[in-house]
N, C-alpha and C positions, 0 to 999 in steps of 0.2 A: 427747800428743794426737798421733796417725798424722796424716799430711798425708792429704787426698784421693785422691792417686796411688796412695798405700800400698793405701789401702782398696779401690781398685780392680781392683789387680793381685792382692789377697788374693782378693777377690770371684771373680773370674777364674779362679785356680787353683781356687780350690773347684769351681766348675762344669763340672773337666775331668772325664770318667770314666777310669776307672782304665786302661782301653785306650789313650786319647788321652793322658794322663800317660805310660803306658807308651812310648809312640811319640815325644814331645816328647822325651823323657830320652833315647831314643835317636838322636836325631836332632841333639841339643844335644853329646849329647861320642861320638860315632860316629869323630871324629877323633883325639880323643886316648886312647880306651879300646878294647882290643881285644873281641869279642865276646864269649868268655869272662868278661873284667871287666864289661863291661855288664849281661849274663845275671847274674852272682853281684851284682851292685849291686841288681838290683830283684829277685832272689831266686827266679830261674825258671831252667831250664835251658837250654842253650847252642840246643839244638834248638828249645826252644818261643820262643826269643826269633826 
């Protein structure tokens, strides 16, 4: 059985819009990945990033 904290985290993640998810992903990974790598992981062009 999942703990309450896991359920809360999942619920918070489910409430993110696609744009919010992209922004969160970029902010979390911008120091470890290039713009090209970020765009590829998100399935978008670098120009749209």
